[in-house]
C-alpha positions in Angstrom: 61.5 87.4 99.7 62.0 91.3 100.3 60.8 92.6 97.1 57.2 92.4 95.8 56.0 91.4 92.4 55.7 94.9 91.0 57.0 96.7 87.9 59.1 99.3 89.6 59.5 103.0 88.7 63.4 103.6 88.5 65.1 106.9 88.8 68.7 107.8 89.2 69.2 110.3 91.9 71.0 113.7 91.0 73.9 112.5 93.5 74.4 109.3 91.3 74.4 111.1 88.1 76.9 114.0 89.3 79.4 111.7 91.0 79.4 108.5 89.6 77.7 108.4 86.2 79.6 111.1 84.9 82.8 108.9 85.5 81.3 106.1 83.6 80.5 108.2 80.7 83.8 109.4 80.7 85.7 106.1 80.8 83.2 104.2 78.5 81.9 105.7 75.1 78.6 107.3 75.7 76.8 104.9 73.6 77.9 102.1 75.8 77.1 103.9 78.9 73.6 105.1 77.8 73.0 101.4 76.9 74.2 100.1 80.3 72.1 102.7 82.2 68.8 101.8 80.2 69.8 98.0 81.1 70.3 98.9 84.7 66.8 100.6 84.9 64.9 97.8 82.9 66.4 95.3 85.0 65.5 97.1 88.4 61.9 97.7 87.2 61.5 94.1 87.5 63.7 93.4 90.5 61.3 90.8 91.8 62.5 88.4 89.2 66.1 89.3 89.8 66.1 89.1 93.4 66.4 85.2 93.0 69.6 85.7 91.4 73.0 86.4 92.7 73.0 89.9 91.2 71.2 91.7 94.1 72.3 91.5 97.6 70.4 92.9 100.8 72.4 95.5 102.5 69.6 96.6 104.8 65.7 96.2 104.9 62.9 97.6 107.4 59.8 95.5 107.6 58.2 98.2 109.4 58.7 100.8 106.5 58.7 98.2 103.8 61.8 100.0 102.4 65.4 98.4 101.7 68.8 99.2 100.5 70.2 96.8 98.0 73.3 96.5 96.0 73.0 95.5 92.3 76.0 93.8 90.1 76.1 95.1 86.7 78.7 95.1 83.7 79.1 97.7 81.1 77.8 96.9 77.5 80.3 95.7 75.2 82.8 94.7 78.1 83.9 91.2 78.4 83.2 90.9 82.1 80.5 89.3 83.9 78.3 91.5 86.2 79.9 90.3 89.4 83.5 90.0 88.3 83.3 93.7 86.6 83.5 95.2 90.2 80.5 97.7 89.1 77.8 98.1 91.5 74.6 100.2 91.8 73.3 100.9 95.2 69.5 101.5 95.2 66.5 102.0 97.5 63.4 100.1 97.0 60.0 101.0 98.5 57.4 98.1 98.2 54.6 100.7 99.3 55.3 103.2 96.3 56.7 101.1 93.8 59.7 103.4 93.3 63.5 102.5 93.1 66.1 105.4 93.5 69.5 104.5 92.3 71.5 106.2 95.0 75.2 105.4 94.0 76.7 103.6 90.8 80.3 103.0 91.2 83.2 100.3 90.2 85.5 99.1 92.8 88.2 101.9 92.0 85.6 104.3 93.5 85.8 102.8 96.9 87.9 103.7 99.7 90.6 100.8 100.2 91.0 101.5 103.8 87.5 100.2 104.9 85.1 97.5 103.7 82.9 98.5 100.6 79.6 98.0 102.9 81.0 100.4 105.4 82.1 102.9 102.6 78.5 102.5 101.1 76.8 103.3 104.3 79.1 106.2 105.1 78.3 108.0 101.9 74.7 107.2 102.2 74.7 108.7 105.7 76.6 111.8 104.4 74.5 112.2 101.3 71.0 110.9 101.8 69.8 112.0 105.3 66.3 110.3 104.5 68.1 106.9 104.5 70.3 107.5 107.7 68.0 105.3 109.7 68.8 102.2 107.5 72.6 102.9 107.8 
């Protein structure tokens, strides 16, 4: 597969924090969101194991740069939904060379523009806010 068997260092970008995490913090009790965010980090740390499941989808991958853009389905702690049916997603970049994961976007389906496909919306947001990843969009 695309993800190496490493323990990745996971970091949420300031864009994700400012534009999306604060919405989850408002919508859910802070304890639930803090627990969810920790679970996202812990799960992505061991992405190699999770890539075998339906929770991670590859959006783009560059064999040349060994960098990929992935979508991860998650559920908020204490909610009755499955990760897939919850509509909550995290978009992350993963570099096999550096062993780092950057969580770029964390959103619910209600954040998406209904006029375009979810993938197109993601790639447009990335182009506009993450110039270092434009070539992967």
